[in-house]
N, C-alpha and C positions, 0 to 999 in steps of 0.2 A: 528385604529385597534391595539390592544395590543396582542403580540404573546409571548407564553412561550417557553423557550429553556432550554436545559441541556448542561452543559459543562462536557465532559468526556475525558479520555485519556487512551492510552495503551502504557505503558513504556515511557511516556512523549510525545508521538505523540498525539496531542490534537485536539478535535473536538467540534464544536457547533452542537447540534442535534436539529432539528425541527421535531416534531412528528405530521404529517398531516394525520395519518391513520383514524382519526375520523372527523377532521375538516379541509377541504381543504384550502390551502394557495393560495393567488393571484399568478398569473404568475410573474416571475422575470427573469432578465437577469444576465450575468456574472458579471456585475458591483455590483449587490446586494451581491453576494458571496464575492467579493473582499472587499467590505466595512465591511461586517460582520467579515471577517478574519483579518482586520487591527488591529494590537496590540496596536496602539496608539489612534485611533479614533473609533474603533469598539469593538466587544467583544473579538476578538483575537483567532486565531486557525490556525492549519495547513490545516484542511479540514472542510467544511460545509457539514453536513449529513442531508438529507431530507428523511423522511419515508413516503411513500404513500401506498394506497391500491394497490393490484395486483390481476389480474384475474387468474394468473397461478402459484402463490406462496402464502405463508402466508402473505407476504407484500413485497414492493419494497424499496430498498435502493438506493438513488441517492447520488453521491459523487462529490463534487466540491473542487478542490484544491484552495490554497490561491490566485492564480492568476485568479480565476474565471472559469477556464476550467473544464468541467465535464469529469470524468475518470471512468473506468470500474470496479475497484476493490480497496479495502483498507482493508488489513488483520487486522490491529489494530482496525479500526472502526468496523469491523465485530464482533470482540470479545466484544467491548463495547456495541454494539446493542444487542448481545446475552444476555449480562448481564441485559440490560434494559428490554428486552422482557421477560426474566425469565423462558423460557422453550424452548425445541428444536424447530427449525423452518427452513423452506426453504425460502431463500431470493432471490428475483429477482434483478439483477444488470445489467447495460448495458454491463458488461463483461461476463454475463452468470448467472447461478443459483449456489448458494452456500448453504451449510447446516451448521447450528450453533447449538452448544449444550453448554449451560452455566453450570458452576460449581462454587463452592465457590471461589470468588475472580477473576474469569476470565472465559474462554471458550475454547472449541476446535472448530475449523472451518475447514470444508471440502472445500478446495479451488478448487477442481476439478483437471483435468489432465493438466499437463504442455504442452505447444505447442512450438515446436522447429523449425517448418518450417520457412524459411526466409520470406515468404509472410505472415506468421501469426504473426510476431513480431510487425509491418511489417518493412522490410528493403527496401531501394530504388532499390536494385538489388540483384540477387541471389548470395548466398555464403553459405559456411558451417558454421552453427551456433554453432557447438561444439567448434571450435577454429577459430575465424574470423581473416583473414589476414589483420588486421588494427592496427594502433598505434596512440596514442596521448601522446607525450613526453615519460614518463617512463611507461605508461599504454599500454599494447600490448596484442594481441591474446586473446580477451575476448570470453566468451560464451554468447549466447543470448537466451532468453526464454520469452514467454508470459504466465503470470499466472493471467490473467484478465486485466493486463496492461503490457506494454513492459519493459523489463529489459535487461541491459548488465552488465556482471559480470567479473571483473578483479581479479586475484589472485596475491598477492604481498607479499613480505617478511614482510613488516610492513605497515598495512593499515593506521596507525596513521601518517605516514610520508608523505602520499600523499596529495598534495595541492588540495583537493577535492572541495574547495570553488571556485577555478579557473577552474580546468579541468572538474568538474561536469557540470558547465554551458556550457562550450565549447562542450562537448560531447552530452549533452541533445539536443542542437540546431544544431548538425551536419546534413547536408543534407542526410547522409546515413539513418537516422531515420526519415521516412516521417511523423510520428506522434509524434516526440520527443521520449525521452527514459529516464527511471530511471537508475542511474549510481551507481553501487555497487563495492566497493573495499574491498576485503576479505583476511584474513590471516588464513591459516590452522594451528590450534594448535595441533590437533591430529586427529585420524580417527573418532572421535565422536564430535569434537568441532571446531567451526569456529568463528573468530572475524570479525565484519563487520561494515563498515560505508557506509551511503547511501546519495547520492544527489538525492532528489525526484523531479521528473518532476513537474514544476509549484509551487514548494514549496521551494526548496533549501536544505541545510543541515538539517537533522532531527535527533532527538534522537532515533527514531525507525521507521522501515518500515516493516510491516508484509509481504507484497508481496515481498519486497526486500529480507527478510530472506528466504521465500519460493523459490524465484528465485535462490538465491545464493546456497542454499542447493541442489536444483535440478540440477544445472550445475555441482556442485562438485560431486554429486552422479552419474551423467551421465558420468563424466570423471573418476569415480571410485576412487576419492580422499578421500571420507569419506564413512561411512556406510550409509544404507538407513534410519537410524534414528539418528539424530544429534541435538546438541544444537548450536544455533546461538546467540552469545553475541553481542548486540548492545550497544551504549552509554547509553541507557535507561534501559538495563537489558536483560534477557535471554528469548528466545523462543525455544520451542521444535518443530522440523520439521521432519515429517515422510513421505517418499514417499512409499506408501504401494503397495501390490501385485496387487490391483485393478487399479493401475496406477494413483490414486488420491493422492494429497498432503494434509496432515492434519497438522494444526498448532495449538499448545496449548500454552497459556500464559495468563498473567493477564490483567485485565481492571478495571478502576476505574471511579466512578462518582465524579466529583469535586464539582459542585454546580449547582443550578437552579436559573433562573431569568426570566425576561420578558423585552420586548422592544416595542417601537412604530414602526410598520411596515414602516410608512412614513419616519422615520429617516434613513433608509437604502435603500428604494426602489428607 
């Protein structure tokens, strides 16, 4: 069985997209996603994206990280899929419903309302998520939020100086985070601009993370450190994040199709 795929990226956060809206795919396990994502023996990506029909939205988007684990949201992939779809649409994800609107070179994504309850992150036990009384070496008192998947956000003087390749893995797997967590280290440049690096759960260091940008902006806005409309600069480029009066976060940024190809299903199943 030969299957067509698309390779896409948002600010360097890259995806292999399998469009099964018209032709269903065979069932697969997390090993399939890991093999597709492998950059030496597979196609190579941060996330595998599978599009399926949906009874309650225009279509369903499933998201698998490079480690094979399925997650609830991916902001960068949502912009890429908006570009692929070519018109406004409601998407069903395991993290909830999102709305996408493509425009030239990218898209705006309505990521929904941020969730700040400790049990919504989820954390292993109750605590204030605005400023958590925890610390990992130089990283302390983070905020936490769920924007379709769980994030913890640290504000530091220089995010580039943080050994995120070491601390990110440690924090992601800390028992405090019962489902793991995405780790964000951010530096405030001014009231409208944040610089950000992200350790993505199940992926590692990434050039861009759309939900990380949304999460970091939401925590900064909740703490009144920035305005309700701000630019987040990641290693891959800029995203515009607005937390609007209806309590929903909207993210705007670019997306790109890299190339198309096909593979034998049996090579990765």
